[in-house]
N, CA, C, O and the ligand as a Tripos MOL2 file, in Angstrom:
@<TRIPOS>MOLECULE
protein
  249   247    63     0     0
PROTEIN
NO_CHARGES

@<TRIPOS>ATOM
      1 N         213.6420   81.0640   31.2230 N.3       1 MET1
      2 CA        212.5600   80.9080   32.0790 C.3       1 MET1
      3 C         212.8490   79.5850   32.7830 C.2       1 MET1
      4 O         213.2140   78.6000   32.1410 O.2       1 MET1
      5 N         212.6810   79.5670   34.1360 N.am      2 THR2
      6 CA        212.8380   78.2350   34.8450 C.3       2 THR2
      7 C         211.5590   77.8290   35.2860 C.2       2 THR2
      8 O         210.8160   78.5020   36.0000 O.2       2 THR2
      9 N         211.2850   76.4970   34.7530 N.am      3 GLU3
     10 CA        210.0570   75.9360   35.0400 C.3       3 GLU3
     11 C         210.3030   74.8360   36.2090 C.2       3 GLU3
     12 O         211.1030   73.9080   36.0870 O.2       3 GLU3
     13 N         209.5720   75.0500   37.2640 N.am      4 ILE4
     14 CA        209.5880   74.0880   38.3600 C.3       4 ILE4
     15 C         208.5190   73.1170   38.1270 C.2       4 ILE4
     16 O         207.3270   73.4190   38.0660 O.2       4 ILE4
     17 N         209.0260   71.8620   37.9920 N.am      5 ARG5
     18 CA        208.1180   70.7150   37.9170 C.3       5 ARG5
     19 C         207.8050   70.1800   39.2560 C.2       5 ARG5
     20 O         208.6740   69.8040   40.0410 O.2       5 ARG5
     21 N         206.5320   70.1570   39.4940 N.am      6 THR6
     22 CA        206.1680   69.6200   40.8690 C.3       6 THR6
     23 C         205.0940   68.4140   40.5280 C.2       6 THR6
     24 O         204.3590   68.4650   39.5420 O.2       6 THR6
     25 N         205.0990   67.3350   41.4600 N.am      7 PRO7
     26 CA        204.1070   66.2370   41.3880 C.3       7 PRO7
     27 C         202.7630   66.7090   41.4140 C.2       7 PRO7
     28 O         202.4680   67.6040   42.2070 O.2       7 PRO7
     29 N         201.8780   66.2040   40.6170 N.am      8 SER8
     30 CA        200.5280   66.5160   40.4370 C.3       8 SER8
     31 C         199.5860   65.5070   41.0210 C.2       8 SER8
     32 O         198.4080   65.7220   41.3040 O.2       8 SER8
     33 N         200.2990   64.2800   41.1830 N.am      9 GLU9
     34 CA        199.4770   63.1290   41.8450 C.3       9 GLU9
     35 C         200.2720   62.4120   42.7670 C.2       9 GLU9
     36 O         201.4970   62.3730   42.6490 O.2       9 GLU9
     37 N         199.6040   61.7860   43.7660 N.am     10 ARG10
     38 CA        200.3640   60.9040   44.6260 C.3      10 ARG10
     39 C         199.5040   59.8700   45.1540 C.2      10 ARG10
     40 O         198.2940   60.0740   45.2530 O.2      10 ARG10
     41 N         200.0790   58.6820   45.5330 N.am     11 GLU11
     42 CA        199.2070   57.7220   46.1400 C.3      11 GLU11
     43 C         199.9010   57.0680   47.3100 C.2      11 GLU11
     44 O         201.0990   56.7930   47.2380 O.2      11 GLU11
     45 N         199.2010   56.8160   48.3590 N.am     12 CYS12
     46 CA        199.7290   56.2530   49.6090 C.3      12 CYS12
     47 C         199.9450   54.7920   49.3340 C.2      12 CYS12
     48 O         199.0560   54.1210   48.8100 O.2      12 CYS12
     49 N         201.1220   54.2770   49.6820 N.am     13 THR13
     50 CA        201.4990   52.9040   49.5030 C.3      13 THR13
     51 C         200.9090   52.0330   50.5140 C.2      13 THR13
     52 O         200.8460   50.8170   50.3360 O.2      13 THR13
     53 N         200.4150   52.6820   51.7110 N.am     14 ARG14
     54 CA        199.8400   51.8610   52.7540 C.3      14 ARG14
     55 C         198.2500   51.6700   52.6950 C.2      14 ARG14
     56 O         197.6950   50.5750   52.7910 O.2      14 ARG14
     57 N         197.6370   52.8330   52.5330 N.am     15 CYS15
     58 CA        196.1930   52.7980   52.3580 C.3      15 CYS15
     59 C         195.5260   52.9560   51.0890 C.2      15 CYS15
     60 O         194.3080   52.8470   50.9520 O.2      15 CYS15
     61 N         196.3980   53.2320   50.0990 N.am     16 GLN16
     62 CA        195.9510   53.4630   48.7020 C.3      16 GLN16
     63 C         195.1790   54.7230   48.4940 C.2      16 GLN16
     64 O         194.4710   54.8330   47.4940 O.2      16 GLN16
     65 N         195.2690   55.6540   49.3530 N.am     17 ARG17
     66 CA        194.6430   56.9320   49.2470 C.3      17 ARG17
     67 C         195.3710   57.7390   47.9750 C.2      17 ARG17
     68 O         196.5790   57.9570   47.8810 O.2      17 ARG17
     69 N         194.4370   58.0890   47.1170 N.am     18 HIS18
     70 CA        194.9530   58.7550   45.9790 C.3      18 HIS18
     71 C         194.4820   60.2780   45.9570 C.2      18 HIS18
     72 O         193.3160   60.6540   46.0730 O.2      18 HIS18
     73 N         195.5670   61.0560   45.7930 N.am     19 GLU19
     74 CA        195.3410   62.4810   45.9190 C.3      19 GLU19
     75 C         195.8660   63.1860   44.5770 C.2      19 GLU19
     76 O         196.8220   62.7470   43.9390 O.2      19 GLU19
     77 N         195.1630   64.2800   44.2360 N.am     20 ARG20
     78 CA        195.5590   65.0630   43.1150 C.3      20 ARG20
     79 C         195.7770   66.5440   43.5930 C.2      20 ARG20
     80 O         194.9990   67.0970   44.3700 O.2      20 ARG20
     81 N         196.9100   67.1510   43.0620 N.am     21 TRP21
     82 CA        197.1490   68.6120   43.4550 C.3      21 TRP21
     83 C         196.2410   69.5070   42.8380 C.2      21 TRP21
     84 O         196.0920   69.4590   41.6170 O.2      21 TRP21
     85 N         195.5950   70.3470   43.5600 N.am     22 SER22
     86 CA        194.6430   71.4380   42.9850 C.3      22 SER22
     87 C         195.4800   72.6980   42.8700 C.2      22 SER22
     88 O         196.0120   73.1480   43.8850 O.2      22 SER22
     89 N         195.6290   73.3000   41.6810 N.am     23 ASP23
     90 CA        196.3370   74.5780   41.5430 C.3      23 ASP23
     91 C         195.4470   75.7110   42.1020 C.2      23 ASP23
     92 O         195.8870   76.7380   42.6190 O.2      23 ASP23
     93 N         194.1160   75.3970   41.9350 N.am     24 GLU24
     94 CA        193.1590   76.5700   42.4890 C.3      24 GLU24
     95 C         193.2640   76.7440   43.9150 C.2      24 GLU24
     96 O         193.4270   77.8540   44.4220 O.2      24 GLU24
     97 N         193.1710   75.6260   44.6070 N.am     25 ASP25
     98 CA        193.1820   75.6060   46.1490 C.3      25 ASP25
     99 C         194.4980   75.4930   46.6620 C.2      25 ASP25
    100 O         194.6660   75.7220   47.8600 O.2      25 ASP25
    101 N         195.4860   75.1670   45.9270 N.am     26 GLU26
    102 CA        196.9560   75.1240   46.3280 C.3      26 GLU26
    103 C         196.8970   74.0250   47.5560 C.2      26 GLU26
    104 O         197.4040   74.2960   48.6450 O.2      26 GLU26
    105 N         196.2930   72.8630   47.3250 N.am     27 GLN27
    106 CA        196.3790   71.8840   48.3200 C.3      27 GLN27
    107 C         196.1200   70.6060   47.6770 C.2      27 GLN27
    108 O         195.7020   70.6120   46.5190 O.2      27 GLN27
    109 N         196.3220   69.4920   48.2990 N.am     28 TRP28
    110 CA        196.0490   68.0970   47.9260 C.3      28 TRP28
    111 C         194.5840   67.7860   48.0410 C.2      28 TRP28
    112 O         193.9870   68.0170   49.0930 O.2      28 TRP28
    113 N         194.0010   67.2820   47.0160 N.am     29 ARG29
    114 CA        192.5630   66.8460   47.2620 C.3      29 ARG29
    115 C         192.4530   65.3960   46.8950 C.2      29 ARG29
    116 O         193.0960   64.8890   45.9760 O.2      29 ARG29
    117 N         191.6340   64.7800   47.6350 N.am     30 ILE30
    118 CA        191.3490   63.2670   47.3240 C.3      30 ILE30
    119 C         190.9320   63.0790   45.9260 C.2      30 ILE30
    120 O         190.0500   63.8000   45.4600 O.2      30 ILE30
    121 N         191.4710   62.2100   45.2570 N.am     31 ASP31
    122 CA        191.0380   61.8930   43.8400 C.3      31 ASP31
    123 C         190.2960   60.5880   43.7400 C.2      31 ASP31
    124 O         190.8510   59.4930   43.8330 O.2      31 ASP31
    125 N         188.9600   60.7760   43.5370 N.am     32 GLY32
    126 CA        188.1680   59.5950   43.5620 C.3      32 GLY32
    127 C         187.4260   59.4080   44.7910 C.2      32 GLY32
    128 O         187.3180   60.3410   45.5860 O.2      32 GLY32
    129 N         186.8700   58.1970   45.0250 N.am     33 ASP33
    130 CA        185.8650   58.0030   46.1370 C.3      33 ASP33
    131 C         186.8180   57.5030   47.4160 C.2      33 ASP33
    132 O         186.4960   57.6560   48.5940 O.2      33 ASP33
    133 N         187.9150   56.9460   47.0060 N.am     34 GLU34
    134 CA        188.7070   56.1530   48.1800 C.3      34 GLU34
    135 C         189.5150   57.3090   49.0260 C.2      34 GLU34
    136 O         190.3800   57.9770   48.4590 O.2      34 GLU34
    137 N         189.2340   57.4840   50.2200 N.am     35 ALA35
    138 CA        189.8490   58.4240   50.8940 C.3      35 ALA35
    139 C         190.9880   57.8040   51.7850 C.2      35 ALA35
    140 O         191.7940   58.4990   52.4040 O.2      35 ALA35
    141 N         190.9760   56.4260   51.7890 N.am     36 GLY36
    142 CA        192.0170   55.7960   52.5810 C.3      36 GLY36
    143 C         191.7140   55.6570   54.0000 C.2      36 GLY36
    144 O         190.5510   55.6980   54.4030 O.2      36 GLY36
    145 N         192.7300   55.4910   54.7880 N.am     37 ASP37
    146 CA        192.6130   55.4490   56.1640 C.3      37 ASP37
    147 C         192.9860   56.6680   56.8290 C.2      37 ASP37
    148 O         194.1440   57.0860   56.7980 O.2      37 ASP37
    149 N         191.9790   57.2980   57.4740 N.am     38 VAL38
    150 CA        192.0720   58.7100   58.0970 C.3      38 VAL38
    151 C         193.3630   58.6390   59.2200 C.2      38 VAL38
    152 O         194.0600   59.6140   59.5020 O.2      38 VAL38
    153 N         193.5130   57.3760   59.7520 N.am     39 HIS39
    154 CA        194.5990   57.2190   60.7730 C.3      39 HIS39
    155 C         195.8410   56.8480   60.3490 C.2      39 HIS39
    156 O         196.7960   56.6980   61.1120 O.2      39 HIS39
    157 N         195.8800   56.6520   58.8480 N.am     40 CYS40
    158 CA        197.1930   56.2440   58.2960 C.3      40 CYS40
    159 C         198.1630   57.3240   58.3110 C.2      40 CYS40
    160 O         197.8310   58.4980   58.1510 O.2      40 CYS40
    161 N         199.4660   56.9080   58.5200 N.am     41 VAL41
    162 CA        200.6010   57.8240   58.4010 C.3      41 VAL41
    163 C         201.0030   57.6630   57.0480 C.2      41 VAL41
    164 O         201.8490   56.8310   56.7200 O.2      41 VAL41
    165 N         200.3800   58.4930   56.1750 N.am     42 HIS42
    166 CA        200.5940   58.2240   54.7000 C.3      42 HIS42
    167 C         202.0440   58.2210   54.1300 C.2      42 HIS42
    168 O         202.8110   59.1580   54.3500 O.2      42 HIS42
    169 N         202.3760   57.1850   53.4250 N.am     43 ASP43
    170 CA        203.7440   57.0840   52.8150 C.3      43 ASP43
    171 C         203.3930   57.2900   51.3460 C.2      43 ASP43
    172 O         202.9010   56.3830   50.6750 O.2      43 ASP43
    173 N         203.6390   58.4240   50.8930 N.am     44 TRP44
    174 CA        203.3140   58.8290   49.4430 C.3      44 TRP44
    175 C         204.2280   58.2460   48.4590 C.2      44 TRP44
    176 O         205.4420   58.2310   48.6600 O.2      44 TRP44
    177 N         203.7200   57.7910   47.4610 N.am     45 ASP45
    178 CA        204.4530   57.1580   46.3140 C.3      45 ASP45
    179 C         204.0870   58.1120   45.1670 C.2      45 ASP45
    180 O         203.0790   57.8850   44.4980 O.2      45 ASP45
    181 N         204.8660   59.1630   44.9200 N.am     46 VAL46
    182 CA        204.4980   60.2070   43.9380 C.3      46 VAL46
    183 C         204.5950   59.6580   42.4350 C.2      46 VAL46
    184 O         205.5530   59.0260   41.9900 O.2      46 VAL46
    185 N         203.4670   60.0000   41.7520 N.am     47 THR47
    186 CA        203.4630   59.6510   40.2890 C.3      47 THR47
    187 C         204.2090   60.5040   39.4930 C.2      47 THR47
    188 O         204.1590   61.7280   39.6110 O.2      47 THR47
    189 N         204.9920   59.8370   38.5790 N.am     48 GLY48
    190 CA        205.7410   60.7470   37.6990 C.3      48 GLY48
    191 C         207.1090   61.1610   38.1620 C.2      48 GLY48
    192 O         207.6290   60.7730   39.2080 O.2      48 GLY48
    193 N         207.6610   62.0090   37.2640 N.am     49 THR49
    194 CA        209.1330   62.4570   37.8690 C.3      49 THR49
    195 C         209.1160   64.0320   37.9860 C.2      49 THR49
    196 O         208.4390   64.7500   37.2490 O.2      49 THR49
    197 N         209.8330   64.4280   38.8660 N.am     50 PHE50
    198 CA        209.7770   65.8470   39.2690 C.3      50 PHE50
    199 C         211.2190   66.1310   39.9510 C.2      50 PHE50
    200 O         211.9280   65.2490   40.4340 O.2      50 PHE50
    201 N         211.5160   67.4350   39.9140 N.am     51 THR51
    202 CA        212.6360   67.9570   40.4390 C.3      51 THR51
    203 C         212.5320   68.7680   41.6330 C.2      51 THR51
    204 O         212.0090   69.8820   41.6030 O.2      51 THR51
    205 N         213.0190   68.2420   42.6970 N.am     52 THR52
    206 CA        212.9820   69.0370   43.9070 C.3      52 THR52
    207 C         214.0670   70.2480   43.9550 C.2      52 THR52
    208 O         215.2040   70.1710   43.4900 O.2      52 THR52
    209 N         213.5520   71.2840   44.5480 N.am     53 VAL53
    210 CA        214.4510   72.4770   44.5430 C.3      53 VAL53
    211 C         214.9450   72.7190   45.9580 C.2      53 VAL53
    212 O         214.1590   73.0080   46.8600 O.2      53 VAL53
    213 N         216.2570   72.5990   46.1460 N.am     54 PRO54
    214 CA        216.7680   72.7320   47.4010 C.3      54 PRO54
    215 C         216.5750   74.1270   47.9350 C.2      54 PRO54
    216 O         216.7400   75.1270   47.2360 O.2      54 PRO54
    217 N         216.2050   74.1540   49.2540 N.am     55 GLY55
    218 CA        215.9490   75.5650   49.8080 C.3      55 GLY55
    219 C         214.6060   75.9890   49.7060 C.2      55 GLY55
    220 O         214.2150   76.8930   50.4450 O.2      55 GLY55
    221 N         213.7380   75.3830   48.7730 N.am     56 ASP56
    222 CA        212.3770   75.6730   48.4870 C.3      56 ASP56
    223 C         211.4300   75.1280   49.5980 C.2      56 ASP56
    224 O         210.4520   74.4380   49.3130 O.2      56 ASP56
    225 N         211.7440   75.4480   50.8110 N.am     57 ALA57
    226 CA        210.9050   74.8400   51.9380 C.3      57 ALA57
    227 C         209.4740   75.5710   51.9030 C.2      57 ALA57
    228 O         209.2780   76.7370   51.5630 O.2      57 ALA57
    229 N         208.5750   74.6890   52.3040 N.am     58 PRO58
    230 CA        207.1590   75.2680   52.1490 C.3      58 PRO58
    231 C         206.9350   76.1550   53.2420 C.2      58 PRO58
    232 O         205.9700   76.9150   53.1560 O.2      58 PRO58
    233 N         207.7620   76.1950   54.4030 N.am     59 ASP59
    234 CA        207.4970   77.1680   55.4510 C.3      59 ASP59
    235 C         208.2790   78.4690   55.1910 C.2      59 ASP59
    236 O         208.2930   79.3640   56.0360 O.2      59 ASP59
    237 N         208.8990   78.5660   54.0730 N.am     60 HIS60
    238 CA        209.7970   79.9620   53.7480 C.3      60 HIS60
    239 C         208.7430   80.8980   53.4100 C.2      60 HIS60
    240 O         207.8060   80.6390   52.6540 O.2      60 HIS60
    241 N         208.9540   82.0720   54.0440 N.am     61 GLU61
    242 CA        208.1450   83.1760   53.7590 C.3      61 GLU61
    243 C         209.0400   84.2540   53.0990 C.2      61 GLU61
    244 O         210.0330   84.6560   53.7060 O.2      61 GLU61
    245 N         208.7510   84.6850   51.9980 N.am     62 ALA62
    246 CA        209.6000   85.5710   51.2400 C.3      62 ALA62
    247 C         209.4070   87.0210   51.6910 C.2      62 ALA62
    248 O         210.0490   87.9250   51.1560 O.2      62 ALA62
    249 ZN        197.8140   56.2590   53.7270 Zn       63 ZN63
@<TRIPOS>BOND
     1     1     2 1
     2     2     3 1
     3     3     4 2
     4     3     5 am
     5     5     6 1
     6     6     7 1
     7     7     8 2
     8     7     9 am
     9     9    10 1
    10    10    11 1
    11    11    12 2
    12    11    13 am
    13    13    14 1
    14    14    15 1
    15    15    16 2
    16    15    17 am
    17    17    18 1
    18    18    19 1
    19    19    20 2
    20    19    21 am
    21    21    22 1
    22    22    23 1
    23    23    24 2
    24    23    25 am
    25    25    26 1
    26    26    27 1
    27    27    28 2
    28    27    29 am
    29    29    30 1
    30    30    31 1
    31    31    32 2
    32    31    33 am
    33    33    34 1
    34    34    35 1
    35    35    36 2
    36    35    37 am
    37    37    38 1
    38    38    39 1
    39    39    40 2
    40    39    41 am
    41    41    42 1
    42    42    43 1
    43    43    44 2
    44    43    45 am
    45    45    46 1
    46    46    47 1
    47    47    48 2
    48    47    49 am
    49    49    50 1
    50    50    51 1
    51    51    52 2
    52    51    53 am
    53    53    54 1
    54    54    55 1
    55    55    56 2
    56    55    57 am
    57    57    58 1
    58    58    59 1
    59    59    60 2
    60    59    61 am
    61    61    62 1
    62    62    63 1
    63    63    64 2
    64    63    65 am
    65    65    66 1
    66    66    67 1
    67    67    68 2
    68    67    69 am
    69    69    70 1
    70    70    71 1
    71    71    72 2
    72    71    73 am
    73    73    74 1
    74    74    75 1
    75    75    76 2
    76    75    77 am
    77    77    78 1
    78    78    79 1
    79    79    80 2
    80    79    81 am
    81    81    82 1
    82    82    83 1
    83    83    84 2
    84    83    85 am
    85    85    86 1
    86    86    87 1
    87    87    88 2
    88    87    89 am
    89    89    90 1
    90    90    91 1
    91    91    92 2
    92    91    93 am
    93    93    94 1
    94    94    95 1
    95    95    96 2
    96    95    97 am
    97    97    98 1
    98    98    99 1
    99    99   100 2
   100    99   101 am
   101   101   102 1
   102   102   103 1
   103   103   104 2
   104   103   105 am
   105   105   106 1
   106   106   107 1
   107   107   108 2
   108   107   109 am
   109   109   110 1
   110   110   111 1
   111   111   112 2
   112   111   113 am
   113   113   114 1
   114   114   115 1
   115   115   116 2
   116   115   117 am
   117   117   118 1
   118   118   119 1
   119   119   120 2
   120   119   121 am
   121   121   122 1
   122   122   123 1
   123   123   124 2
   124   123   125 am
   125   125   126 1
   126   126   127 1
   127   127   128 2
   128   127   129 am
   129   129   130 1
   130   130   131 1
   131   131   132 2
   132   131   133 am
   133   133   134 1
   134   134   135 1
   135   135   136 2
   136   135   137 am
   137   137   138 1
   138   138   139 1
   139   139   140 2
   140   139   141 am
   141   141   142 1
   142   142   143 1
   143   143   144 2
   144   143   145 am
   145   145   146 1
   146   146   147 1
   147   147   148 2
   148   147   149 am
   149   149   150 1
   150   150   151 1
   151   151   152 2
   152   151   153 am
   153   153   154 1
   154   154   155 1
   155   155   156 2
   156   155   157 am
   157   157   158 1
   158   158   159 1
   159   159   160 2
   160   159   161 am
   161   161   162 1
   162   162   163 1
   163   163   164 2
   164   163   165 am
   165   165   166 1
   166   166   167 1
   167   167   168 2
   168   167   169 am
   169   169   170 1
   170   170   171 1
   171   171   172 2
   172   171   173 am
   173   173   174 1
   174   174   175 1
   175   175   176 2
   176   175   177 am
   177   177   178 1
   178   178   179 1
   179   179   180 2
   180   179   181 am
   181   181   182 1
   182   182   183 1
   183   183   184 2
   184   183   185 am
   185   185   186 1
   186   186   187 1
   187   187   188 2
   188   187   189 am
   189   189   190 1
   190   190   191 1
   191   191   192 2
   192   191   193 am
   193   193   194 1
   194   194   195 1
   195   195   196 2
   196   195   197 am
   197   197   198 1
   198   198   199 1
   199   199   200 2
   200   199   201 am
   201   201   202 1
   202   202   203 1
   203   203   204 2
   204   203   205 am
   205   205   206 1
   206   206   207 1
   207   207   208 2
   208   207   209 am
   209   209   210 1
   210   210   211 1
   211   211   212 2
   212   211   213 am
   213   213   214 1
   214   214   215 1
   215   215   216 2
   216   215   217 am
   217   217   218 1
   218   218   219 1
   219   219   220 2
   220   219   221 am
   221   221   222 1
   222   222   223 1
   223   223   224 2
   224   223   225 am
   225   225   226 1
   226   226   227 1
   227   227   228 2
   228   227   229 am
   229   229   230 1
   230   230   231 1
   231   231   232 2
   232   231   233 am
   233   233   234 1
   234   234   235 1
   235   235   236 2
   236   235   237 am
   237   237   238 1
   238   238   239 1
   239   239   240 2
   240   239   241 am
   241   241   242 1
   242   242   243 1
   243   243   244 2
   244   243   245 am
   245   245   246 1
   246   246   247 1
   247   247   248 2
@<TRIPOS>SUBSTRUCTURE
     1 MET1         2 RESIDUE 1 A MET
     2 THR2         6 RESIDUE 1 A THR
     3 GLU3        10 RESIDUE 1 A GLU
     4 ILE4        14 RESIDUE 1 A ILE
     5 ARG5        18 RESIDUE 1 A ARG
     6 THR6        22 RESIDUE 1 A THR
     7 PRO7        26 RESIDUE 1 A PRO
     8 SER8        30 RESIDUE 1 A SER
     9 GLU9        34 RESIDUE 1 A GLU
    10 ARG10       38 RESIDUE 1 A ARG
    11 GLU11       42 RESIDUE 1 A GLU
    12 CYS12       46 RESIDUE 1 A CYS
    13 THR13       50 RESIDUE 1 A THR
    14 ARG14       54 RESIDUE 1 A ARG
    15 CYS15       58 RESIDUE 1 A CYS
    16 GLN16       62 RESIDUE 1 A GLN
    17 ARG17       66 RESIDUE 1 A ARG
    18 HIS18       70 RESIDUE 1 A HIS
    19 GLU19       74 RESIDUE 1 A GLU
    20 ARG20       78 RESIDUE 1 A ARG
    21 TRP21       82 RESIDUE 1 A TRP
    22 SER22       86 RESIDUE 1 A SER
    23 ASP23       90 RESIDUE 1 A ASP
    24 GLU24       94 RESIDUE 1 A GLU
    25 ASP25       98 RESIDUE 1 A ASP
    26 GLU26      102 RESIDUE 1 A GLU
    27 GLN27      106 RESIDUE 1 A GLN
    28 TRP28      110 RESIDUE 1 A TRP
    29 ARG29      114 RESIDUE 1 A ARG
    30 ILE30      118 RESIDUE 1 A ILE
    31 ASP31      122 RESIDUE 1 A ASP
    32 GLY32      126 RESIDUE 1 A GLY
    33 ASP33      130 RESIDUE 1 A ASP
    34 GLU34      134 RESIDUE 1 A GLU
    35 ALA35      138 RESIDUE 1 A ALA
    36 GLY36      142 RESIDUE 1 A GLY
    37 ASP37      146 RESIDUE 1 A ASP
    38 VAL38      150 RESIDUE 1 A VAL
    39 HIS39      154 RESIDUE 1 A HIS
    40 CYS40      158 RESIDUE 1 A CYS
    41 VAL41      162 RESIDUE 1 A VAL
    42 HIS42      166 RESIDUE 1 A HIS
    43 ASP43      170 RESIDUE 1 A ASP
    44 TRP44      174 RESIDUE 1 A TRP
    45 ASP45      178 RESIDUE 1 A ASP
    46 VAL46      182 RESIDUE 1 A VAL
    47 THR47      186 RESIDUE 1 A THR
    48 GLY48      190 RESIDUE 1 A GLY
    49 THR49      194 RESIDUE 1 A THR
    50 PHE50      198 RESIDUE 1 A PHE
    51 THR51      202 RESIDUE 1 A THR
    52 THR52      206 RESIDUE 1 A THR
    53 VAL53      210 RESIDUE 1 A VAL
    54 PRO54      214 RESIDUE 1 A PRO
    55 GLY55      218 RESIDUE 1 A GLY
    56 ASP56      222 RESIDUE 1 A ASP
    57 ALA57      226 RESIDUE 1 A ALA
    58 PRO58      230 RESIDUE 1 A PRO
    59 ASP59      234 RESIDUE 1 A ASP
    60 HIS60      238 RESIDUE 1 A HIS
    61 GLU61      242 RESIDUE 1 A GLU
    62 ALA62      246 RESIDUE 1 A ALA
    63 ZN63       249 GROUP 0 **** ****
């Protein structure tokens, strides 16, 4: 069985916005009260280690 490890948390290095991945909603949600700068071009510093899968583009429709 191949387990794909994906980041579950990320933080913007510019505005300190902190998000956590929601498996239920399948989208990033703001973690905590700090939403950061809505005009920020977020530069995510992903927490933890993970392996990216080449070819596993999010816009790929099976
Ligand atoms: Zn930001």
